[in-house]
N, C-alpha and C positions, 0 to 999 in steps of 0.2 A: 624147414618150415612146412607146416601142414597147410594145404590149400584152403582149408576151411577158415583159417585165421587171416587170409588176405582180404582186405577191404578194397574192393574194386573201385568204388566211388571215390574214396580218399587216396587211393594208390599207396597204401601203407599196410603194415601188419597190425591186426586188431589186438585188443587187450586179452583175447583168449590165449595168446602165446605168452609164456612165462617171461621171455626175453624180448618182448615186443619193443619196448623203449630203446634198448641197445641196438636192436636190428634196424629200427627206423632211423636212428642216428647214423648208422653206417650207410643206409640208403641215401639219406640226405647229404652226407659227405660226398658220396660218389656223384650224385647229381650236381652238386655244387662245383666239383672239380671239372666235370664235363662242361658245365656252363661257363666256367672261367676260361677254358680253352677256346670255346666258341667266341666269347666276347673279345678275348685278346686278339685273335686272328681277324675278327670283323673290324675292330678298331684300327688295326694296322693295315687293313685292306689287303690282307694276304689270302692266298688260296689255301684252303684246308682240305687236303686229301685224307683218305683213310689212314695211310701210313704216317702222314704228318701229325694227324690227330693222336694216333696211338703213341707216337714218340713224345709228343707234348704232354699227354695225359700221364704217362708213366715217368716223366722226368721229375727228378727231385726238385722241390721248390725251396730248398734250403737257402738259396741265394737269389736275392731280388735282381741283382745286376751282375754282369761279368766281373766288375771290380770287387764286389763282395766275395766272389769266388777267389779271385786273385789274392786278395788280402788274407783270406783264410789259408790258401795254399802257401803263400810266402811265409806265414807264421810256422807252418809245418816243416818247411825246408830250410829256414834261415840258419839253423845250426849246422847244416851240411854244406853250405856254399860260402864262397869268399865274399868279403865286404865289397870288393870291386864288382862282383857279379850282381850283388844286391843293388848297388848304385846304378848299374847298367839297366837292370830290370825297372828300377824306379823311374829312370829317364824315359824308357820306352812306354811305360804305363802312363806317365804324365802326358806324353804326346797323344796317346790314345784317348785319354780323358778329355783333352782339349778338343779333339775331333768329335767325340761322341760321349758325353758325360753320363748318359743313361743306358749305355750299351747292355743288351741282354744277349744270351746265347743265340736265340732265334734270329737276331739281327745280323749275325755273322754269316753272310752269304757271299757268293762270288761277286755280285754287284756291289755289295758293301765294301769288299776288299779292293775292288777297282777304284771306288771313291776314296778309300783310305790311301791307296798308292798315289792318287792324284794329289791328295792333301800333303803327302810327304815329299812331293816332287821338289819342293824348295830345298830339300836336303840333298846331299850327294847320294849316288847309287849305293856306296858302301854303307852310309848311315841308314838308308832304307832297308838294306839287307840285314843289318844289325838289329833294327827294330823288329822286323818280321821274324827273324830267327828267335828272338826272345819269347815270342808268343807261343812257340811250340811246347812250352812247359808241359 
């Protein structure tokens, strides 16, 4: 882009550039993604460091929740695994959904895991291990 086409006041590329409309859409998209990361972390009252921001900004937004990812992943692997394994996965995922139905990847922290372990304490140690082992997909 030629500097002479930059509109400082409007913070966009002026009409003198042949591809101004497309370039401005790209700029708007980038600014929107940046804003989404800031808002998400502010609403969750989470600290946003440079590294955390970059990781969140570059993360694919293909999945709204952890469960959307799991559903897609299970479809991809279902032909390669036994029915009993699928049933075991379903049971573990059901427990996880009961604990946190809107779980997103950013929520899975050490503190969150400790809370989930406490939630599972009504189960035996073997059952807790089985549930956690399944999530290593």
